[in-house]
C-alpha positions as CSV (number, residue, x, y, z in Angstrom):
1,M,56.0,-5.7,-4.4
2,V,55.3,-2.4,-6.0
3,R,52.5,-3.9,-8.1
4,G,51.0,-5.5,-5.1
5,A,51.1,-2.3,-3.1
6,L,49.5,-0.5,-6.0
7,V,46.6,-3.0,-6.2
8,A,46.1,-2.7,-2.4
9,L,46.1,1.1,-2.7
10,I,43.5,0.9,-5.5
11,L,41.3,-1.5,-3.4
12,V,41.5,0.7,-0.3
13,T,40.7,3.8,-2.3
14,F,37.7,2.0,-3.9
15,A,36.4,0.9,-0.5
16,A,36.8,4.3,1.0
17,T,34.9,5.9,-2.0
18,A,32.2,3.2,-1.8
19,L,31.7,3.8,1.9
20,A,32.0,7.6,1.8
21,A,29.2,9.5,3.5
22,P,27.0,11.5,1.2
23,A,28.1,15.1,0.8
24,G,27.0,18.4,-0.7
25,P,23.6,20.0,-0.8
26,P,20.8,17.7,0.1
27,I,18.3,16.3,-2.4
28,R,15.0,17.4,-1.0
29,I,12.0,15.1,-1.4
30,G,8.6,16.5,-0.4
31,G,5.4,14.9,0.4
32,T,2.4,14.6,2.8
33,L,0.8,11.9,4.8
34,A,-2.4,11.8,6.9
35,L,-0.7,12.1,10.2
36,T,-4.1,13.1,11.8
37,G,-7.7,12.4,10.8
38,P,-9.4,9.1,10.0
39,L,-6.6,7.9,7.7
40,A,-3.9,8.4,10.4
41,P,-3.6,4.9,11.8
42,T,-2.6,3.5,8.4
43,A,-0.6,6.6,7.2
44,L,1.7,6.1,10.3
45,L,2.9,2.9,8.7
46,H,3.9,4.8,5.5
47,K,5.6,7.4,7.6
48,I,7.8,4.8,9.4
49,A,8.6,3.1,6.1
50,G,9.7,6.3,4.5
51,E,11.8,7.4,7.4
52,I,13.6,4.1,7.4
53,Y,14.3,4.3,3.7
54,V,15.7,7.8,3.9
55,D,17.9,6.8,6.9
56,E,19.2,3.8,5.0
57,L,20.0,6.0,2.0
58,N,22.0,8.4,4.1
59,K,23.9,5.6,5.8
60,G,25.1,4.7,2.4
61,N,25.8,7.1,-0.5
62,G,22.5,9.0,-0.4
63,L,21.3,9.7,-3.9
64,L,23.9,10.8,-6.5
65,G,26.4,11.0,-3.6
66,R,24.3,13.6,-1.8
67,P,22.3,13.4,1.4
68,V,18.5,13.0,1.2
69,E,16.0,15.1,3.2
70,W,12.3,14.1,3.3
71,G,10.1,17.1,4.0
72,L,6.9,15.5,5.3
73,L,3.7,17.6,6.0
74,D,0.4,16.6,7.6
75,D,-2.5,16.7,5.2
76,Q,-5.0,15.8,8.0
77,S,-6.7,13.2,5.7
78,K,-8.2,16.2,3.7
79,P,-7.7,16.2,-0.1
80,D,-8.1,20.0,-0.4
81,L,-5.4,20.5,2.2
82,T,-3.2,17.9,0.4
83,R,-3.5,19.9,-2.8
84,S,-2.4,23.1,-1.1
85,L,0.5,21.5,0.6
86,Y,1.9,20.0,-2.6
87,E,1.6,23.4,-4.2
88,K,3.7,24.8,-1.3
89,L,6.2,22.0,-1.5
90,I,6.9,22.8,-5.2
91,T,6.6,26.6,-5.3
92,V,7.7,27.7,-1.8
93,D,9.9,24.9,-0.5
94,K,11.2,24.1,-4.0
95,V,11.8,20.4,-3.4
96,D,13.7,18.4,-5.9
97,L,11.4,15.5,-6.1
98,L,8.0,14.4,-4.8
99,M,6.6,11.4,-3.0
100,G,2.9,10.8,-3.0
101,P,0.5,10.8,0.0
102,Y,-1.6,8.0,1.4
103,A,-5.0,7.0,0.0
104,T,-6.7,7.6,-3.3
105,S,-8.4,10.9,-2.7
106,G,-5.3,12.6,-1.5
107,I,-3.2,11.1,-4.2
108,L,-5.6,12.4,-6.9
109,A,-5.5,15.8,-5.4
110,A,-1.7,15.9,-5.3
111,M,-1.5,14.4,-8.8
112,G,-3.2,17.4,-10.3
113,V,-0.5,19.7,-8.7
114,A,2.3,17.4,-9.9
115,Q,0.9,17.5,-13.4
116,R,0.6,21.3,-13.4
117,Y,4.3,21.5,-12.6
118,Q,5.4,18.4,-14.6
119,K,6.9,16.7,-11.6
120,V,7.5,12.9,-11.5
121,F,5.0,11.5,-9.0
122,P,5.5,8.1,-7.4
123,H,2.8,7.0,-5.0
124,H,1.8,3.8,-3.1
125,S,-1.9,3.5,-2.4
126,F,-4.1,4.6,-5.4
127,G,-7.0,2.3,-6.1
128,M,-8.7,3.9,-9.2
129,P,-6.3,3.5,-12.1
130,H,-8.8,4.8,-14.7
131,L,-8.7,8.3,-13.1
132,A,-4.9,8.6,-13.2
133,K,-4.4,10.2,-16.5
134,Y,-1.1,11.9,-15.7
135,E,1.7,10.3,-17.8
136,M,4.4,11.0,-15.1
137,H,2.6,9.3,-12.2
138,F,4.0,5.9,-11.0
139,P,1.8,3.7,-8.7
140,T,3.2,0.9,-6.5
141,A,-0.3,-0.1,-5.4
142,A,-0.1,-3.0,-7.9
143,F,-3.8,-3.4,-8.5
144,G,-3.5,-3.6,-12.3
145,P,-5.6,-1.4,-14.5
146,E,-9.0,-2.9,-13.5
147,P,-9.0,-3.6,-9.8
148,N,-12.8,-3.4,-9.7
149,R,-12.8,-6.6,-11.7
150,T,-9.5,-8.4,-10.8
151,V,-9.5,-7.9,-7.0
152,P,-13.0,-9.3,-6.3
153,T,-12.4,-12.0,-8.8
154,T,-9.3,-13.1,-6.8
155,V,-11.3,-13.1,-3.6
156,F,-14.3,-15.0,-5.0
157,D,-11.9,-17.5,-6.6
158,A,-10.4,-18.2,-3.2
159,L,-13.9,-18.7,-1.7
160,A,-15.0,-20.9,-4.6
161,A,-12.0,-23.3,-3.9
162,T,-13.3,-24.1,-0.4
163,S,-15.5,-27.0,0.5
164,N,-18.4,-24.6,1.4
165,P,-18.4,-21.7,-1.0
166,P,-20.8,-18.8,-0.3
167,K,-24.1,-18.5,-2.1
168,T,-25.2,-15.1,-0.7
169,V,-23.2,-11.9,-0.4
170,A,-23.7,-8.6,1.5
171,I,-21.6,-5.6,0.5
172,V,-21.2,-2.6,2.8
173,T,-18.8,0.0,1.6
174,S,-17.5,3.5,2.4
175,K,-18.2,6.1,-0.2
176,F,-14.4,6.8,-0.1
177,S,-13.7,6.7,-3.8
178,S,-11.4,3.7,-4.2
179,A,-13.4,1.6,-1.7
180,Q,-16.7,2.4,-3.4
181,F,-15.2,1.7,-6.8
182,Q,-13.8,-1.7,-6.0
183,S,-16.9,-2.7,-3.9
184,S,-19.2,-1.8,-6.7
185,G,-17.0,-4.0,-8.9
186,A,-17.4,-6.8,-6.3
187,K,-21.2,-6.6,-6.7
188,E,-20.9,-7.0,-10.4
189,V,-18.4,-9.8,-10.2
190,A,-20.5,-11.7,-7.6
191,E,-23.7,-11.4,-9.7
192,K,-21.9,-12.6,-12.8
193,R,-20.7,-15.7,-10.9
194,G,-24.3,-16.5,-9.8
195,L,-24.0,-15.3,-6.2
196,K,-27.0,-13.6,-4.8
197,V,-26.2,-10.1,-3.5
198,V,-28.7,-9.8,-0.6
199,L,-27.5,-6.3,0.5
200,Y,-25.6,-3.4,-1.1
201,L,-25.1,-0.5,1.3
202,E,-22.9,2.6,1.2
203,Y,-21.9,4.8,4.1
204,E,-20.2,8.2,4.3
205,F,-16.5,8.3,4.9
206,G,-15.9,9.2,8.5
207,N,-19.1,7.5,9.6
208,R,-19.6,7.1,13.4
209,D,-23.0,5.3,13.5
210,W,-22.3,1.6,13.0
211,G,-25.3,0.2,14.8
212,A,-27.7,0.8,11.9
213,L,-25.3,-0.7,9.4
214,A,-24.7,-3.7,11.6
215,A,-28.5,-4.3,11.9
216,R,-28.9,-4.3,8.1
217,V,-26.2,-6.9,7.7
218,K,-27.7,-9.1,10.5
219,D,-31.1,-8.9,8.8
220,A,-29.6,-9.9,5.4
221,N,-27.7,-12.8,7.1
222,P,-25.3,-13.4,4.2
223,D,-22.9,-16.3,3.8
224,F,-20.1,-13.7,3.0
225,L,-19.8,-10.1,4.0
226,W,-17.6,-7.8,1.9
227,I,-16.7,-4.5,3.8
228,G,-15.2,-1.8,1.7
229,V,-13.4,-0.3,4.6
230,L,-10.6,2.1,5.3
231,G,-8.6,2.1,8.5
232,L,-10.6,1.2,11.6
233,D,-14.0,1.0,9.9
234,G,-13.8,-2.8,9.9
235,N,-13.1,-3.0,13.6
236,Q,-16.0,-0.7,14.4
237,M,-18.3,-2.7,12.1
238,L,-17.4,-6.0,13.8
239,E,-17.9,-4.4,17.3
240,A,-21.3,-3.1,16.3
241,M,-22.4,-6.6,15.0
242,K,-21.1,-8.2,18.2
243,K,-23.4,-6.0,20.2
244,L,-26.3,-7.5,18.2
245,D,-25.0,-11.0,18.9
246,Y,-24.2,-11.5,15.3
247,T,-21.0,-12.7,13.6
248,P,-20.8,-13.0,9.8
249,P,-19.7,-16.5,8.7
250,R,-17.0,-15.0,6.5
251,H,-15.9,-11.4,6.2
252,F,-13.6,-9.5,3.9
253,H,-12.0,-6.1,4.6
254,L,-10.7,-4.1,1.7
255,F,-8.3,-1.5,3.1
256,P,-8.1,-2.2,6.9
257,A,-5.7,-0.9,9.4
258,P,-3.8,-4.2,9.4
259,G,-2.7,-4.3,13.0
260,P,-5.9,-3.4,14.8
261,L,-7.9,-5.9,12.7
262,A,-5.4,-8.7,13.0
263,L,-5.3,-8.4,16.8
264,A,-9.1,-7.9,17.3
265,P,-10.7,-11.0,19.0
266,D,-13.8,-10.6,16.7
267,A,-11.6,-10.6,13.5
268,K,-10.7,-14.3,13.6
269,N,-10.3,-15.6,10.1
270,A,-10.9,-12.1,8.6
271,L,-9.9,-11.8,4.9
272,S,-8.2,-9.0,3.0
273,V,-5.8,-8.6,0.1
274,T,-2.1,-8.0,0.1
275,V,1.0,-7.7,-2.0
276,F,3.4,-8.7,0.8
277,E,3.5,-10.6,4.1
278,E,6.5,-11.7,6.2
279,H,6.8,-15.3,4.9
280,P,8.0,-17.2,1.8
281,P,7.9,-16.6,-1.1
282,F,7.7,-12.9,-0.4
283,M,10.7,-12.8,1.8
284,S,12.9,-13.4,-1.3
285,N,11.8,-10.2,-2.9
286,A,14.2,-7.3,-3.3
287,G,14.7,-5.4,-0.1
288,A,12.5,-7.7,2.1
289,A,15.3,-9.1,4.3
290,K,16.5,-5.6,4.9
291,L,13.2,-3.9,5.7
292,V,11.6,-6.5,8.0
293,P,13.9,-6.2,11.0
294,L,14.3,-2.4,10.6
295,F,10.5,-1.9,10.5
296,R,9.8,-4.2,13.4
297,E,12.3,-2.3,15.6
298,R,11.0,1.1,14.6
299,A,7.3,0.2,14.7
300,T,7.7,-1.4,18.2
301,K,9.3,1.8,19.5
302,A,6.4,3.8,18.0
303,N,3.9,1.5,19.8
304,V,2.4,0.3,16.5
305,P,0.2,-2.6,17.6
306,Y,1.2,-4.8,14.6
307,P,4.9,-4.2,13.9
308,Y,5.1,-6.4,10.8
309,V,5.6,-5.6,7.2
310,E,2.5,-6.1,5.1
311,T,0.8,-4.5,2.1
312,Q,0.8,-0.8,3.3
313,V,4.4,-0.8,4.4
314,A,5.6,-2.8,1.4
315,G,3.8,-0.5,-1.0
316,S,5.5,2.5,0.5
317,W,8.9,0.9,0.4
318,A,8.4,0.0,-3.2
319,A,7.6,3.6,-4.1
320,W,10.9,4.7,-2.6
321,Q,12.7,1.8,-4.4
322,C,11.3,3.0,-7.7
323,L,12.4,6.6,-7.1
324,E,15.9,5.5,-6.1
325,A,16.2,3.2,-9.1
326,A,15.3,5.9,-11.5
327,V,17.6,8.5,-10.0
328,T,20.5,6.0,-9.8
329,A,20.1,4.6,-13.3
330,T,19.8,8.1,-15.0
331,K,22.1,10.0,-12.6
332,S,19.6,12.7,-12.9
333,L,17.0,14.7,-11.0
334,D,15.2,15.8,-14.1
335,D,11.6,14.8,-13.8
336,K,11.0,14.0,-17.4
337,V,14.2,11.9,-17.6
338,L,13.2,9.9,-14.5
339,A,9.7,9.4,-16.0
340,Q,11.0,8.2,-19.3
341,W,13.3,5.7,-17.6
342,L,10.5,4.3,-15.4
343,K,8.2,3.8,-18.4
344,K,10.9,1.8,-20.2
345,N,12.3,-0.3,-17.3
346,R,10.9,-2.8,-14.8
347,V,11.9,-2.2,-11.2
348,D,12.6,-5.1,-8.9
349,T,10.9,-4.2,-5.6
350,I,9.8,-5.8,-2.4
351,I,6.4,-6.5,-3.9
352,G,7.8,-8.0,-7.1
353,K,8.8,-6.6,-10.5
354,L,6.8,-3.5,-11.3
355,R,6.2,-2.2,-14.8
356,F,4.6,1.1,-15.8
357,D,3.8,0.5,-19.5
358,G,0.2,-0.6,-19.1
359,P,-3.0,1.5,-19.1
360,N,-2.5,4.6,-17.1
361,N,0.9,3.3,-16.0
362,Y,-0.5,0.3,-14.2
363,G,1.2,-3.0,-14.8
364,D,0.1,-6.4,-13.4
365,D,-2.3,-7.1,-10.6
366,L,-0.1,-8.5,-7.8
367,F,-2.7,-8.7,-5.1
368,R,-3.2,-12.0,-3.1
369,V,-5.8,-13.0,-0.5
370,K,-4.7,-13.1,3.1
371,Q,-6.4,-14.2,6.3
372,V,-6.0,-13.6,10.0
373,Q,-4.8,-16.8,11.6
374,D,-3.5,-16.9,15.2
375,G,-3.4,-13.1,15.4
376,K,-1.3,-12.7,12.2
377,W,-1.9,-12.1,8.6
378,V,-0.9,-15.0,6.2
379,V,-1.5,-15.3,2.5
380,V,-3.8,-18.2,1.7
381,W,-4.6,-17.7,-2.0
382,P,-3.4,-18.4,-4.7
383,R,-1.9,-21.5,-3.3
384,E,1.6,-20.9,-4.8
385,F,1.8,-17.7,-2.7
386,A,0.4,-19.2,0.5
387,A,2.4,-19.2,3.7
388,P,4.0,-22.6,4.3
389,G,1.3,-25.0,5.5
390,A,-1.4,-22.3,5.3
391,R,-4.8,-22.7,3.7
392,L,-8.0,-20.7,3.7
393,L,-9.7,-21.7,7.0
394,P,-13.5,-22.3,7.1
395,P,-15.8,-20.0,9.0
């Protein structure tokens, strides 16, 4: 009886400890997102994902048994402002840890500040690995070290496997750094594969005149249109082409705002790339079953037009997973300790197992090709990652 009571007491004590609310001074994590400006529609998805992650941490044991606060500032889609805000977060707000902003230019600006103060720097949407020289940055945009080669290769492999592969390609791209970098790579890959590039055209980030670009594409009349877009650019390009009574047979969008494009009538069968969609085999990844219903509920309340977890949301969630894994494993907030652990250990995330021991801390290219089908994104290539019953639909 006494032994049984003692065992019961131990079990109750353990359960109470495991379920204890976080206590003590909060661990403060600082970062920015483009809550306004041209990047805002996509950055909102990262904001919702981060808020859910922090809420879930605080419903459990927090980090190291302490509550977590996320100090989030608006960088207005401006790299110079992003740089200043990260300086403020470190020197004035004195945050314990950092989380990166959305999009390559902002991340690069913030990375310089993190490097100056030797802060561990996880981030989720950086598309130019060769520029990321800081040894304590950790990307969850799993492009691999050469996305200018591997991303377009995956896209053209998918098209080549169809019954009517394209012979001519038009490439229209924003001069936004990562979009321009990967689109320039698409031109090289296409030409090496024997495809004729009938148009290569660059436009300024923040462009508002889509009619002239649409007219150039219509005149080129390609079998396949690659658009190096960010956010709503792809929607605006499609609308401008429709006004000219032109629809490209196939069209690919590099970094679209996922909801507006998926739901646009003119975007039927649009292509993009992704690391996660809400179907097998991705739903078996770490954290997927937890995030999907939480994001859908929160995004619906925020009037997000496409309240589903896809590549932007998943990349953000994975960045938080990496930060939590490092803190939990090392029981430390020391930036150098956390960085050393991340370099030596794979992290099981919603987008797969991430490693940071490759060139400039990039591991494997985990991107797949997805397509808008019946108003929703589904993976169609490679076949082993395709949604059940899904295939790349013809134009």
